[in-house]
C-alpha positions as CSV (number, residue, x, y, z in Angstrom):
1,X,31.2,-33.4,6.4
2,X,29.6,-36.4,4.5
3,X,27.1,-36.1,1.6
4,X,24.0,-36.3,3.8
5,X,25.3,-33.5,6.1
6,X,26.2,-31.4,3.1
7,X,22.8,-32.0,1.5
8,X,21.1,-31.1,4.8
9,X,23.2,-27.9,5.1
10,X,22.4,-26.9,1.6
11,X,18.7,-27.6,2.1
12,X,18.8,-25.4,5.2
13,X,20.5,-22.6,3.3
14,X,17.9,-22.8,0.5
15,X,15.1,-22.7,3.1
16,X,16.6,-19.7,4.8
17,X,17.0,-17.9,1.5
18,X,13.4,-18.7,0.5
19,X,12.1,-17.4,3.8
20,X,14.1,-14.2,3.3
21,X,12.7,-13.7,-0.2
22,X,9.2,-14.3,1.0
23,X,9.7,-11.8,3.8
24,X,10.9,-9.2,1.4
25,X,8.0,-9.8,-0.9
26,X,5.6,-9.4,2.0
27,X,7.3,-6.1,2.9
28,X,6.9,-4.8,-0.6
29,X,3.3,-5.9,-0.8
30,X,2.6,-4.2,2.5
31,X,4.3,-1.0,1.4
32,X,2.3,-1.0,-1.9
33,X,-0.9,-1.5,0.0
34,X,-0.2,1.4,2.3
35,X,0.7,3.6,-0.7
36,X,-2.6,2.7,-2.4
37,X,-4.5,3.4,0.8
38,X,-2.9,6.8,1.1
39,X,-3.6,7.6,-2.6
40,X,-7.2,6.6,-2.2
41,X,-7.5,8.8,0.9
42,X,-6.0,11.8,-0.9
43,X,-8.3,11.3,-3.9
44,X,-11.3,11.1,-1.5
45,X,-10.2,14.3,0.2
46,X,-9.8,16.1,-3.1
47,X,-13.2,14.9,-4.3
48,X,-14.8,16.1,-1.0
49,X,-13.1,19.5,-1.4
50,X,-14.3,19.8,-5.0
51,X,-17.9,18.9,-3.9
52,X,-17.8,21.4,-1.2
53,X,-16.6,24.1,-3.6
54,X,-19.3,23.1,-6.1
55,X,-22.0,23.3,-3.4
56,X,-20.7,26.7,-2.3
57,X,-20.8,27.9,-5.9
58,X,-24.4,26.8,-6.2
59,X,-25.3,28.6,-2.9
60,X,-23.6,31.7,-4.1
61,X,-25.4,31.5,-7.5
62,X,-28.8,31.0,-5.7
63,X,-28.1,33.9,-3.3
64,X,-27.9,31.6,-0.3
65,X,-24.9,33.4,1.2
66,X,-26.4,36.9,1.6
């Protein structure tokens, strides 16, 4: 293998490694985004449940559930 073939091979190797790293970073970013989405959904559900509980308490206090 002459110098130009060796340089081409090394460039190809470097390109492949860079693509693999980029792919891994995208996977991590996607996983982080999914986790954030799920956390936000859970927080929203908890807030909704608390609001429903508060509304129920107000109705009970006002005698609306008799």
